[in-house]
GUGUTOR-966342 format. One line per 2 residues: number of its first residue (from 1); their letters; for each residue x, y, z of N, C-alpha, C. Coordinates in nm, 2 decimals, m for minus. Layout:
BEGIN
NUM = A = X,Y,Z,X,Y,Z,X,Y,Z; ...
# end
This chain:
BEGIN
1 = MS = 5.36,m14.28,m6.80,5.44,m14.34,m6.70,5.35,m14.37,m6.57; 5.35,m14.49,m6.52,5.27,m14.53,m6.41,5.33,m14.47,m6.28
3 = TP = 5.24,m14.45,m6.18,5.29,m14.40,m6.05,5.35,m14.52,m5.97; 5.44,m14.49,m5.88,5.51,m14.59,m5.80,5.40,m14.67,m5.73
5 = LV = 5.42,m14.80,m5.72,5.32,m14.89,m5.66,5.35,m14.90,m5.51; 5.24,m14.88,m5.43,5.25,m14.89,m5.28,5.15,m15.00,m5.25
7 = AR = 5.20,m15.11,m5.18,5.11,m15.22,m5.14,5.00,m15.17,m5.05; 4.88,m15.21,m5.09,4.76,m15.17,m5.01,4.74,m15.27,m4.90
9 = EI = 4.67,m15.23,m4.79,4.64,m15.32,m4.68,4.54,m15.42,m4.73; 4.57,m15.55,m4.69,4.48,m15.65,m4.74,4.37,m15.68,m4.65
11 = GT = 4.25,m15.66,m4.69,4.13,m15.69,m4.61,4.03,m15.78,m4.68; 4.02,m15.77,m4.81,3.93,m15.85,m4.89,4.01,m15.93,m4.99
13 = VG = 3.99,m16.06,m5.00,4.07,m16.14,m5.09,3.98,m16.21,m5.19; 4.03,m16.22,m5.31,3.96,m16.29,m5.41,4.03,m16.42,m5.44
15 = VV = 3.96,m16.53,m5.48,4.01,m16.65,m5.52,3.94,m16.69,m5.65; 4.02,m16.72,m5.75,3.96,m16.75,m5.88,3.99,m16.90,m5.90
17 = GL = 3.88,m16.98,m5.90,3.89,m17.12,m5.92,3.86,m17.19,m5.78; 3.76,m17.27,m5.77,3.73,m17.34,m5.65,3.74,m17.49,m5.66
19 = GT = 3.85,m17.53,m5.73,3.88,m17.67,m5.73,3.95,m17.71,m5.60; 4.02,m17.81,m5.60,4.09,m17.86,m5.47,4.18,m17.75,m5.41
21 = MG = 4.26,m17.69,m5.49,4.36,m17.59,m5.44,4.28,m17.46,m5.40; 4.20,m17.41,m5.49,4.13,m17.29,m5.47,4.04,m17.29,m5.35
23 = SG = 3.97,m17.40,m5.33,3.89,m17.42,m5.21,3.97,m17.42,m5.08; 4.08,m17.48,m5.09,4.17,m17.48,m4.97,4.22,m17.35,m4.94
25 = IA = 4.26,m17.27,m5.04,4.31,m17.13,m5.02,4.19,m17.05,m4.96; 4.08,m17.06,m5.02,3.96,m16.98,m4.97,3.93,m17.02,m4.83
27 = QL = 3.94,m17.14,m4.79,3.91,m17.19,m4.65,4.01,m17.12,m4.56; 4.14,m17.12,m4.59,4.24,m17.05,m4.51,4.20,m16.90,m4.49
29 = CV = 4.16,m16.84,m4.60,4.13,m16.70,m4.59,4.01,m16.67,m4.50; 3.90,m16.74,m4.51,3.79,m16.71,m4.43,3.82,m16.75,m4.28
31 = EA = 3.90,m16.85,m4.26,3.93,m16.89,m4.12,4.02,m16.78,m4.06; 4.10,m16.71,m4.14,4.19,m16.61,m4.09,4.13,m16.47,m4.08
33 = GF = 4.00,m16.46,m4.11,3.92,m16.34,m4.09,3.91,m16.25,m4.21; 3.95,m16.30,m4.33,3.94,m16.22,m4.45,3.80,m16.23,m4.52
35 = ET = 3.75,m16.12,m4.56,3.63,m16.13,m4.64,3.68,m16.19,m4.78; 3.61,m16.29,m4.82,3.67,m16.37,m4.94,3.56,m16.38,m5.05
37 = LA = 3.60,m16.34,m5.17,3.51,m16.35,m5.28,3.57,m16.46,m5.37; 3.49,m16.57,m5.39,3.54,m16.68,m5.46,3.47,m16.70,m5.59
39 = HE = 3.55,m16.70,m5.70,3.49,m16.71,m5.83,3.50,m16.85,m5.90; 3.39,m16.89,m5.96,3.39,m17.00,m6.04,3.31,m16.97,m6.17
41 = SD = 3.33,m17.06,m6.27,3.28,m17.03,m6.40,3.12,m17.04,m6.41; 3.06,m17.12,m6.32,2.92,m17.12,m6.31,2.88,m17.15,m6.16
43 = RV = 2.75,m17.13,m6.14,2.70,m17.14,m6.00,2.71,m17.28,m5.95; 2.69,m17.38,m6.03,2.70,m17.52,m5.98,2.84,m17.55,m5.92
45 = RA = 2.94,m17.51,m6.00,3.08,m17.53,m5.95,3.11,m17.45,m5.83; 3.06,m17.33,m5.83,3.08,m17.24,m5.71,3.02,m17.30,m5.58
47 = EE = 2.90,m17.36,m5.60,2.83,m17.42,m5.48,2.91,m17.55,m5.44; 2.96,m17.62,m5.54,3.04,m17.74,m5.50,3.16,m17.70,m5.42
49 = GR = 3.22,m17.58,m5.46,3.34,m17.53,m5.39,3.30,m17.49,m5.24; 3.19,m17.42,m5.23,3.14,m17.39,m5.09,3.12,m17.51,m5.01
51 = AR = 3.05,m17.61,m5.07,3.03,m17.74,m5.00,3.15,m17.81,m4.96; 3.26,m17.80,m5.04,3.39,m17.86,m5.00,3.45,m17.79,m4.88
53 = IS = 3.44,m17.66,m4.88,3.49,m17.58,m4.77,3.41,m17.61,m4.65; 3.28,m17.61,m4.66,3.20,m17.64,m4.54,3.23,m17.78,m4.48
55 = RF = 3.25,m17.87,m4.57,3.28,m18.01,m4.53,3.41,m18.02,m4.45; 3.51,m17.95,m4.50,3.64,m17.96,m4.43,3.63,m17.88,m4.30
57 = LG = 3.56,m17.77,m4.29,3.54,m17.70,m4.17,3.46,m17.78,m4.07; 3.36,m17.86,m4.12,3.28,m17.95,m4.04,3.37,m18.05,m3.97
59 = RK = 3.47,m18.11,m4.05,3.56,m18.21,m3.99,3.64,m18.15,m3.88; 3.68,m18.02,m3.89,3.76,m17.96,m3.78,3.67,m17.95,m3.66
61 = VE = 3.54,m17.92,m3.68,3.45,m17.91,m3.56,3.44,m18.05,m3.50; 3.42,m18.15,m3.58,3.41,m18.29,m3.52,3.54,m18.33,m3.45
63 = KG = 3.65,m18.28,m3.49,3.78,m18.32,m3.42,3.81,m18.23,m3.30; 3.72,m18.13,m3.28,3.75,m18.04,m3.17,3.85,m17.93,m3.20
65 = QL = 3.88,m17.91,m3.32,3.98,m17.81,m3.36,3.92,m17.68,m3.39; 3.79,m17.67,m3.40,3.72,m17.55,m3.43,3.58,m17.55,m3.36
67 = ES = 3.54,m17.44,m3.31,3.40,m17.43,m3.25,3.30,m17.42,m3.36; 3.18,m17.47,m3.34,3.08,m17.47,m3.45,3.04,m17.32,m3.48
69 = AA = 3.04,m17.24,m3.38,3.01,m17.09,m3.40,3.12,m17.03,m3.49; 3.24,m17.07,m3.47,3.35,m17.01,m3.55,3.34,m17.06,m3.69
71 = RD = 3.30,m17.18,m3.71,3.28,m17.23,m3.84,3.17,m17.15,m3.92; 3.07,m17.12,m3.85,2.96,m17.05,m3.91,3.00,m16.91,m3.95
73 = VA = 3.08,m16.85,m3.86,3.13,m16.71,m3.88,3.22,m16.71,m4.00; 3.31,m16.81,m4.01,3.40,m16.82,m4.12,3.33,m16.84,m4.26
75 = LA = 3.23,m16.93,m4.26,3.15,m16.95,m4.38,3.08,m16.82,m4.42; 3.04,m16.74,m4.33,2.96,m16.62,m4.36,3.06,m16.52,m4.43
77 = RL = 3.19,m16.54,m4.42,3.28,m16.44,m4.48,3.30,m16.48,m4.63; 3.25,m16.60,m4.67,3.27,m16.64,m4.81,3.15,m16.60,m4.90
79 = TL = 3.18,m16.53,m5.01,3.08,m16.49,m5.10,3.12,m16.55,m5.24; 3.02,m16.61,m5.30,3.05,m16.67,m5.43,3.02,m16.57,m5.55
81 = AT = 3.10,m16.59,m5.65,3.09,m16.50,m5.77,3.10,m16.59,m5.90; 3.03,m16.55,m6.00,3.04,m16.61,m6.13,3.09,m16.51,m6.24
83 = DL = 3.10,m16.39,m6.20,3.15,m16.29,m6.29,3.28,m16.22,m6.22; 3.39,m16.22,m6.30,3.51,m16.17,m6.24,3.50,m16.03,m6.20
85 = AE = 3.41,m15.95,m6.26,3.39,m15.81,m6.22,3.35,m15.80,m6.07; 3.29,m15.90,m6.02,3.25,m15.90,m5.88,3.37,m15.90,m5.78
87 = LA = 3.49,m15.93,m5.84,3.61,m15.92,m5.76,3.68,m15.79,m5.75; 3.61,m15.69,m5.81,3.67,m15.55,m5.81,3.71,m15.50,m5.68
89 = PC = 3.64,m15.53,m5.57,3.68,m15.47,m5.44,3.80,m15.53,m5.37; 3.85,m15.64,m5.43,3.96,m15.72,m5.36,4.09,m15.64,m5.36
91 = DL = 4.16,m15.66,m5.25,4.29,m15.60,m5.23,4.40,m15.70,m5.28; 4.37,m15.83,m5.28,4.46,m15.93,m5.34,4.37,m16.04,m5.40
93 = VV = 4.41,m16.09,m5.52,4.34,m16.20,m5.58,4.44,m16.31,m5.61; 4.40,m16.43,m5.57,4.48,m16.55,m5.59,4.42,m16.63,m5.70
95 = EA = 4.49,m16.65,m5.82,4.44,m16.73,m5.93,4.48,m16.87,m5.90; 4.38,m16.96,m5.91,4.40,m17.11,m5.89,4.33,m17.19,m5.99
97 = VF = 4.35,m17.15,m6.12,4.28,m17.22,m6.23,4.38,m17.33,m6.29; 4.33,m17.39,m6.40,4.41,m17.50,m6.45,4.55,m17.46,m6.50
99 = EE = 4.64,m17.55,m6.48,4.78,m17.52,m6.51,4.81,m17.51,m6.66; 4.76,m17.41,m6.73,4.79,m17.38,m6.87,4.82,m17.23,m6.88
101 = LD = 4.93,m17.20,m6.94,4.98,m17.07,m6.95,4.87,m16.97,m7.01; 4.82,m17.01,m7.12,4.72,m16.92,m7.19,4.60,m16.90,m7.10
103 = VK = 4.55,m17.00,m7.03,4.44,m16.98,m6.94,4.47,m16.89,m6.83; 4.58,m16.90,m6.77,4.62,m16.81,m6.66,4.64,m16.67,m6.71
105 = RA = 4.71,m16.65,m6.82,4.72,m16.52,m6.88,4.59,m16.45,m6.90; 4.49,m16.53,m6.95,4.36,m16.47,m6.98,4.30,m16.42,m6.85
107 = VF = 4.31,m16.50,m6.74,4.25,m16.47,m6.61,4.32,m16.34,m6.56; 4.45,m16.33,m6.57,4.52,m16.21,m6.53,4.48,m16.09,m6.61
109 = AD = 4.46,m16.10,m6.74,4.42,m15.99,m6.82,4.28,m15.94,m6.78; 4.19,m16.03,m6.75,4.06,m16.00,m6.71,4.06,m15.93,m6.57
111 = LE = 4.14,m15.98,m6.48,4.15,m15.93,m6.35,4.21,m15.78,m6.35; 4.31,m15.76,m6.44,4.36,m15.63,m6.45,4.26,m15.53,m6.50
113 = RV = 4.17,m15.58,m6.58,4.06,m15.49,m6.64,3.96,m15.45,m6.53; 3.93,m15.55,m6.44,3.82,m15.52,m6.34,3.87,m15.47,m6.21
115 = CA = 3.99,m15.50,m6.17,4.04,m15.46,m6.04,4.11,m15.33,m6.04; 4.13,m15.28,m5.92,4.20,m15.15,m5.91,4.35,m15.16,m5.95
117 = AD = 4.41,m15.05,m5.98,4.55,m15.06,m6.03,4.65,m15.11,m5.93; 4.61,m15.10,m5.80,4.71,m15.15,m5.70,4.66,m15.28,m5.63
119 = TI = 4.56,m15.35,m5.69,4.53,m15.48,m5.64,4.64,m15.57,m5.67; 4.68,m15.65,m5.57,4.79,m15.75,m5.59,4.73,m15.87,m5.66
121 = LA = 4.80,m15.92,m5.77,4.76,m16.03,m5.84,4.86,m16.15,m5.82; 4.81,m16.26,m5.77,4.89,m16.37,m5.74,4.85,m16.49,m5.81
123 = TN = 4.94,m16.58,m5.86,4.91,m16.70,m5.92,4.96,m16.82,m5.83; 4.88,m16.92,m5.82,4.92,m17.04,m5.74,4.98,m17.14,m5.83
125 = TS = 5.04,m17.11,m5.94,5.10,m17.20,m6.03,5.21,m17.28,m5.95; 5.23,m17.41,m5.99,5.33,m17.49,m5.92,5.45,m17.51,m6.01
127 = AL = 5.44,m17.48,m6.14,5.55,m17.50,m6.23,5.57,m17.40,m6.34; 5.46,m17.33,m6.38,5.48,m17.23,m6.48,5.55,m17.10,m6.44
129 = SV = 5.61,m17.03,m6.53,5.68,m16.91,m6.50,5.58,m16.80,m6.46; 5.60,m16.74,m6.34,5.52,m16.63,m6.30,5.54,m16.51,m6.39
131 = GA = 5.66,m16.48,m6.43,5.68,m16.37,m6.52,5.61,m16.39,m6.66; 5.61,m16.51,m6.71,5.54,m16.54,m6.83,5.39,m16.52,m6.82
133 = IA = 5.33,m16.56,m6.70,5.19,m16.54,m6.68,5.15,m16.39,m6.67; 5.24,m16.31,m6.61,5.22,m16.16,m6.59,5.27,m16.08,m6.70
135 = RE = 5.33,m16.14,m6.81,5.41,m16.06,m6.91,5.33,m15.96,m6.98; 5.20,m15.98,m7.00,5.12,m15.89,m7.08,5.04,m15.79,m7.00
137 = LA = 5.06,m15.79,m6.87,5.00,m15.69,m6.78,5.06,m15.55,m6.80; 4.97,m15.45,m6.79,5.02,m15.32,m6.79,5.11,m15.28,m6.67
139 = RP = 5.07,m15.35,m6.56,5.15,m15.32,m6.44,5.20,m15.46,m6.38; 5.30,m15.52,m6.44,5.35,m15.65,m6.39,5.41,m15.64,m6.26
141 = ER = 5.44,m15.52,m6.21,5.51,m15.51,m6.08,5.42,m15.55,m5.97; 5.29,m15.56,m5.99,5.19,m15.60,m5.88,5.16,m15.75,m5.89
143 = AL = 5.23,m15.82,m5.97,5.20,m15.97,m5.98,5.31,m16.05,m5.93; 5.28,m16.16,m5.87,5.38,m16.26,m5.81,5.31,m16.39,m5.80
145 = GL = 5.39,m16.49,m5.75,5.34,m16.62,m5.73,5.32,m16.64,m5.58; 5.21,m16.71,m5.54,5.18,m16.75,m5.41,5.15,m16.90,m5.42
147 = HF = 5.26,m16.99,m5.41,5.24,m17.13,m5.44,5.21,m17.20,m5.31; 5.08,m17.23,m5.29,5.04,m17.31,m5.17,5.05,m17.46,m5.21
149 = FN = 5.06,m17.55,m5.11,5.08,m17.69,m5.14,4.95,m17.76,m5.10; 4.93,m17.88,m5.16,4.81,m17.95,m5.14,4.82,m18.06,m5.03
151 = PA = 4.73,m18.06,m4.94,4.61,m17.98,m4.92,4.65,m17.85,m4.85; 4.60,m17.74,m4.90,4.64,m17.60,m4.85,4.61,m17.58,m4.71
153 = PL = 4.50,m17.63,m4.65,4.47,m17.61,m4.51,4.57,m17.68,m4.42; 4.63,m17.79,m4.47,4.72,m17.87,m4.38,4.87,m17.85,m4.41
155 = MP = 4.91,m17.81,m4.53,5.05,m17.79,m4.56,5.09,m17.65,m4.52; 5.19,m17.64,m4.44,5.23,m17.51,m4.39,5.31,m17.42,m4.48
157 = LV = 5.37,m17.48,m4.58,5.46,m17.40,m4.67,5.38,m17.32,m4.78; 5.43,m17.19,m4.80,5.39,m17.12,m4.92,5.52,m17.06,m4.98
159 = EV = 5.54,m17.08,m5.11,5.65,m17.02,m5.18,5.60,m16.88,m5.23; 5.66,m16.78,m5.19,5.63,m16.64,m5.23,5.73,m16.61,m5.34
161 = VR = 5.68,m16.61,m5.47,5.77,m16.61,m5.58,5.78,m16.47,m5.65; 5.90,m16.42,m5.65,5.92,m16.29,m5.71,5.96,m16.30,m5.86
163 = AE = 5.88,m16.25,m5.95,5.92,m16.24,m6.09,6.02,m16.13,m6.11; 6.07,m16.12,m6.23,6.17,m16.02,m6.26,6.13,m15.88,m6.23
165 = RT = 6.00,m15.85,m6.26,5.94,m15.71,m6.25,5.85,m15.69,m6.13; 5.84,m15.79,m6.04,5.76,m15.78,m5.92,5.82,m15.68,m5.82
167 = AG = 5.74,m15.58,m5.77,5.79,m15.48,m5.68,5.82,m15.55,m5.54; 5.92,m15.50,m5.48,5.96,m15.55,m5.35,5.86,m15.54,m5.24
169 = EI = 5.78,m15.43,m5.24,5.68,m15.41,m5.14,5.56,m15.51,m5.16; 5.54,m15.55,m5.29,5.44,m15.65,m5.31,5.48,m15.78,m5.26
171 = VE = 5.61,m15.82,m5.27,5.66,m15.94,m5.21,5.64,m15.94,m5.06; 5.67,m15.83,m5.00,5.66,m15.83,m4.85,5.51,m15.83,m4.81
173 = AA = 5.42,m15.76,m4.88,5.28,m15.77,m4.85,5.23,m15.91,m4.86; 5.27,m15.98,m4.96,5.22,m16.12,m4.99,5.28,m16.21,m4.88
175 = FA = 5.40,m16.19,m4.84,5.47,m16.27,m4.74,5.39,m16.25,m4.60; 5.36,m16.13,m4.57,5.28,m16.10,m4.45,5.14,m16.16,m4.45
177 = FA = 5.08,m16.16,m4.57,4.95,m16.22,m4.59,4.96,m16.37,m4.56; 5.06,m16.43,m4.62,5.07,m16.58,m4.60,5.09,m16.61,m4.45
179 = ER = 5.16,m16.52,m4.38,5.18,m16.54,m4.23,5.05,m16.53,m4.16; 4.96,m16.43,m4.20,4.83,m16.41,m4.14,4.74,m16.53,m4.16
181 = LG = 4.77,m16.61,m4.27,4.69,m16.73,m4.29,4.74,m16.85,m4.21; 4.84,m16.82,m4.13,4.90,m16.93,m4.04,5.00,m17.02,m4.12
183 = RQ = 5.04,m16.97,m4.24,5.14,m17.05,m4.31,5.28,m17.01,m4.28; 5.38,m17.08,m4.33,5.52,m17.05,m4.31,5.58,m17.02,m4.45
185 = PI = 5.58,m16.90,m4.49,5.63,m16.86,m4.63,5.78,m16.86,m4.64; 5.83,m16.88,m4.76,5.96,m16.85,m4.79,5.96,m16.76,m4.92
187 = RC = 6.07,m16.68,m4.94,6.08,m16.60,m5.06,6.17,m16.67,m5.16; 6.14,m16.66,m5.28,6.23,m16.72,m5.38,6.21,m16.65,m5.52
189 = RD = 6.30,m16.67,m5.61,6.30,m16.61,m5.74,6.22,m16.70,m5.83; 6.18,m16.64,m5.94,6.10,m16.71,m6.04,6.19,m16.79,m6.13
191 = TP = 6.21,m16.91,m6.09,6.29,m17.01,m6.16,6.21,m17.13,m6.19; 6.23,m17.22,m6.29,6.15,m17.33,m6.31,6.14,m17.43,m6.19
193 = GF = 6.01,m17.45,m6.15,5.98,m17.54,m6.04,6.00,m17.47,m5.90; 6.05,m17.34,m5.90,6.07,m17.27,m5.78,6.17,m17.35,m5.69
195 = VV = 6.13,m17.38,m5.56,6.22,m17.45,m5.47,6.19,m17.60,m5.46; 6.07,m17.62,m5.41,6.03,m17.76,m5.37,6.02,m17.85,m5.50
197 = NR = 5.94,m17.80,m5.60,5.92,m17.89,m5.72,6.05,m17.90,m5.80; 6.14,m17.81,m5.80,6.27,m17.82,m5.87,6.35,m17.94,m5.81
199 = VL = 6.33,m17.96,m5.68,6.40,m18.08,m5.62,6.32,m18.20,m5.62; 6.19,m18.19,m5.59,6.10,m18.30,m5.57,6.06,m18.38,m5.70
201 = IP = 6.03,m18.30,m5.80,5.98,m18.37,m5.92,6.08,m18.46,m5.98; 6.21,m18.42,m6.01,6.30,m18.52,m6.06,6.33,m18.63,m5.96
203 = LL = 6.33,m18.60,m5.83,6.35,m18.71,m5.73,6.24,m18.81,m5.74; 6.11,m18.77,m5.75,6.00,m18.87,m5.76,6.01,m18.94,m5.89
205 = ND = 6.05,m18.87,m6.00,6.07,m18.94,m6.12,6.17,m19.05,m6.11; 6.28,m19.03,m6.04,6.39,m19.13,m6.02,6.33,m19.24,m5.94
207 = CV = 6.25,m19.21,m5.84,6.19,m19.32,m5.76,6.10,m19.41,m5.85; 6.03,m19.36,m5.94,5.94,m19.44,m6.02,6.03,m19.52,m6.12
209 = RV = 6.14,m19.47,m6.17,6.22,m19.54,m6.26,6.28,m19.66,m6.18; 6.31,m19.65,m6.05,6.37,m19.75,m5.97,6.27,m19.87,m5.96
211 = LD = 6.14,m19.84,m5.96,6.04,m19.95,m5.96,6.07,m20.06,m6.06; 6.10,m20.02,m6.18,6.13,m20.12,m6.28,6.27,m20.17,m6.28
213 = EA = 6.36,m20.08,m6.26,6.51,m20.11,m6.27,6.55,m20.21,m6.15; 6.49,m20.19,m6.04,6.52,m20.27,m5.92,6.42,m20.38,m5.90
215 = EV = 6.32,m20.38,m5.98,6.21,m20.48,m5.97,6.16,m20.49,m5.82; 6.12,m20.37,m5.78,6.07,m20.36,m5.64,5.92,m20.31,m5.65
217 = SP = 5.84,m20.36,m5.56,5.70,m20.32,m5.56,5.68,m20.18,m5.51; 5.57,m20.11,m5.55,5.54,m19.98,m5.49,5.54,m19.98,m5.34
219 = AD = 5.48,m20.08,m5.28,5.48,m20.09,m5.13,5.61,m20.10,m5.07; 5.70,m20.18,m5.13,5.84,m20.20,m5.08,5.92,m20.07,m5.10
221 = LD = 5.90,m20.01,m5.22,5.97,m19.88,m5.24,5.94,m19.78,m5.14; 5.81,m19.77,m5.11,5.76,m19.67,m5.01,5.82,m19.71,m4.87
223 = RA = 5.82,m19.84,m4.84,5.88,m19.88,m4.71,6.03,m19.85,m4.71; 6.10,m19.87,m4.82,6.24,m19.84,m4.82,6.27,m19.69,m4.79
225 = LT = 6.19,m19.60,m4.85,6.22,m19.46,m4.83,6.17,m19.41,m4.70; 6.06,m19.47,m4.64,6.02,m19.42,m4.51,6.11,m19.47,m4.40
227 = LG = 6.15,m19.60,m4.41,6.24,m19.66,m4.31,6.39,m19.63,m4.33; 6.43,m19.62,m4.46,6.57,m19.60,m4.48,6.61,m19.45,m4.50
229 = AG = 6.52,m19.37,m4.54,6.56,m19.23,m4.56,6.48,m19.13,m4.47; 6.39,m19.18,m4.39,6.31,m19.10,m4.30,6.20,m19.02,m4.37
231 = WP = 6.16,m19.06,m4.49,6.05,m18.99,m4.55,5.92,m19.01,m4.47; 5.84,m18.91,m4.44,5.71,m18.93,m4.37,5.61,m19.00,m4.45
233 = LG = 5.62,m19.00,m4.59,5.53,m19.06,m4.68,5.61,m19.11,m4.80; 5.59,m19.24,m4.84,5.66,m19.29,m4.95,5.63,m19.23,m5.08
235 = PC = 5.72,m19.24,m5.18,5.70,m19.17,m5.31,5.58,m19.21,m5.38; 5.54,m19.33,m5.38,5.42,m19.38,m5.46,5.30,m19.33,m5.39
237 = AL = 5.29,m19.33,m5.26,5.18,m19.28,m5.18,5.17,m19.13,m5.20; 5.28,m19.06,m5.21,5.29,m18.91,m5.23,5.23,m18.88,m5.37
239 = LD = 5.28,m18.95,m5.47,5.23,m18.93,m5.61,5.08,m18.95,m5.61; 5.03,m19.05,m5.54,4.88,m19.08,m5.54,4.81,m18.96,m5.47
241 = LV = 4.87,m18.91,m5.37,4.81,m18.79,m5.30,4.81,m18.67,m5.39; 4.92,m18.64,m5.45,4.93,m18.52,m5.53,4.84,m18.53,m5.65
243 = GI = 4.83,m18.64,m5.71,4.76,m18.67,m5.84,4.86,m18.69,m5.95; 4.85,m18.81,m6.00,4.95,m18.85,m6.10,4.94,m18.76,m6.23
245 = DV = 4.82,m18.72,m6.26,4.81,m18.62,m6.38,4.88,m18.49,m6.35; 4.86,m18.44,m6.22,4.93,m18.32,m6.18,5.08,m18.33,m6.19
247 = HV = 5.13,m18.44,m6.14,5.28,m18.46,m6.14,5.33,m18.47,m6.29; 5.26,m18.54,m6.37,5.30,m18.56,m6.51,5.31,m18.43,m6.58
249 = HA = 5.20,m18.35,m6.56,5.20,m18.22,m6.62,5.31,m18.13,m6.58; 5.34,m18.12,m6.45,5.44,m18.04,m6.39,5.58,m18.09,m6.45
251 = SE = 5.60,m18.22,m6.46,5.72,m18.28,m6.51,5.74,m18.23,m6.65; 5.64,m18.24,m6.73,5.65,m18.20,m6.87,5.68,m18.05,m6.89
253 = VL = 5.62,m17.97,m6.80,5.65,m17.82,m6.80,5.80,m17.80,m6.77; 5.85,m17.87,m6.66,5.99,m17.85,m6.63,6.09,m17.91,m6.73
255 = RQ = 6.05,m18.02,m6.79,6.13,m18.07,m6.90,6.14,m17.97,m7.01; 6.04,m17.91,m7.05,6.04,m17.81,m7.16,6.12,m17.69,m7.12
257 = AL = 6.11,m17.65,m6.99,6.18,m17.52,m6.95,6.33,m17.54,m6.93; 6.37,m17.66,m6.89,6.51,m17.69,m6.85,6.58,m17.78,m6.95
259 = GE = 6.51,m17.85,m7.03,6.58,m17.94,m7.13,6.65,m18.05,m7.07; 6.61,m18.09,m6.94,6.68,m18.20,m6.87,6.59,m18.33,m6.88
261 = ER = 6.65,m18.44,m6.92,6.57,m18.56,m6.94,6.52,m18.61,m6.81; 6.59,m18.58,m6.70,6.55,m18.63,m6.57,6.42,m18.57,m6.53
263 = MA = 6.39,m18.46,m6.58,6.26,m18.39,m6.55,6.14,m18.46,m6.62; 6.17,m18.53,m6.73,6.06,m18.59,m6.81,5.99,m18.70,m6.73
265 = PP = 5.85,m18.71,m6.73,5.78,m18.81,m6.66,5.81,m18.95,m6.71; 5.84,m19.05,m6.62,5.87,m19.18,m6.67,5.75,m19.25,m6.74
267 = PR = 5.77,m19.34,m6.83,5.66,m19.40,m6.91,5.56,m19.46,m6.82; 5.60,m19.52,m6.70,5.51,m19.58,m6.61,5.40,m19.48,m6.56
269 = LV = 5.45,m19.36,m6.53,5.36,m19.25,m6.48,5.26,m19.21,m6.59; 5.32,m19.19,m6.71,5.23,m19.15,m6.83,5.13,m19.26,m6.85
271 = AL = 5.16,m19.39,m6.84,5.07,m19.49,m6.87,4.95,m19.49,m6.76; 4.99,m19.46,m6.63,4.89,m19.45,m6.53,4.80,m19.34,m6.56
273 = RD = 4.85,m19.22,m6.60,4.78,m19.10,m6.63,4.68,m19.13,m6.74; 4.73,m19.20,m6.85,4.65,m19.23,m6.97,4.53,m19.33,m6.93
275 = AG = 4.56,m19.41,m6.84,4.46,m19.51,m6.80,4.36,m19.46,m6.70; 4.37,m19.33,m6.66,4.28,m19.27,m6.57,4.30,m19.31,m6.42
277 = KL = 4.42,m19.37,m6.40,4.45,m19.41,m6.26,4.54,m19.30,m6.20; 4.47,m19.20,m6.14,4.54,m19.08,m6.10,4.57,m19.07,m5.95
279 = GR = 4.54,m19.17,m5.88,4.57,m19.17,m5.74,4.44,m19.17,m5.65; 4.45,m19.10,m5.54,4.34,m19.10,m5.44,4.21,m19.04,m5.50
281 = KT = 4.22,m18.94,m5.59,4.10,m18.88,m5.64,4.02,m18.97,m5.74; 4.08,m19.07,m5.79,4.01,m19.16,m5.88,3.99,m19.30,m5.81
283 = GE = 4.05,m19.32,m5.69,4.04,m19.45,m5.62,4.15,m19.55,m5.66; 4.23,m19.51,m5.75,4.34,m19.60,m5.78,4.46,m19.53,m5.85
285 = GF = 4.58,m19.56,m5.81,4.70,m19.51,m5.87,4.80,m19.62,m5.86; 4.90,m19.60,m5.78,4.99,m19.70,m5.75,4.92,m19.80,m5.65
287 = FR = 4.83,m19.75,m5.57,4.76,m19.83,m5.48,4.61,m19.81,m5.50; 4.53,m19.90,m5.45,4.38,m19.88,m5.45,4.33,m19.82,m5.33
289 = YG = 4.23,m19.74,m5.34,4.16,m19.67,m5.23,4.01,m19.69,m5.24; 3.96,m19.73,m5.12,3.82,m19.76,m5.12,3.74,m19.70,m5.01
# end
C-alpha cells in the first residue's frame, strides 16, 4: 500500500518535448524563476527548442517588455536533456509530446521510472483523456492535466484537469504553479475536450460548414464573426493560427470519445490537412502568409 501523497514544493520543472507548445511552456518557466530541464529526443531538436525560446525572449527585449540582463538570466535557467533520466531532480514534469495516447503513456511510464515517487506528472494534452494517459501508473494520484493554450507565453488560460484518481493536493499545487507562471488557471474535471475545446471545436467545425452552405468566403466569414459576434479573431484565421492538422486531430479524438457527428472535422478541413495547407506554420491554410 502506497503512503499518502503530499505535494512537494515546486522549484525545478521538467518539460518533455520542445516543439511549439513545449518551448512556450519552458519559456514561461524560466521567466518565472524556475530551474527548467527541457528534454528532446536528440541534441539537434533540443538546440532548436532553445533557439526558439531565445528568439521569443529577444523579441520581448526589442519591444521593451524585458531587460536584456533578465533575458540572459532566464536563459541560464534552461538546461537541455536528451535522456529522460536527467529529469530525475524535477518536482514537476510537463509532458508536451505528440497527441497520441500510446506515445504519452510511454513517456509517463518512463517518467515514473526515473522520477521520485512524489514528482507531479502533468500532460499538456488538449483532447485526450488524462485518466487514460495515467491509467498504467503505479501512482496515478500524482498525475493531472495542465492544458496551456497556443502560444503559451501569450495566452493566459491554463486548464488544470483533475482525473478520477488525481489527489486534491496535486490539483492545488498545479493551480498555484500556473499562477506563479503568470497564467490564469481554472479547475475542471477530466471530460472530453475539457472546457474550451469541448465548446470551441464543434463551433469552429460549424463555421467551416457554413463556408459551403452559405457560399461565403473565408474573409467574409471572419468579418461576419468579428463584426457581428465580437470575436477578436475570425474562425478561419483562428484555425490557421492553431494549425489545421492540430484541429482535425482534436476533432477526430472528440468524435471518437463522444460519438457526436458535430465533433467530426468537415471534409473541407480534412482536404486542407491532406494538401499540407496547415495554416501559418506552412504559409497557407484558409489564407496565404508570406
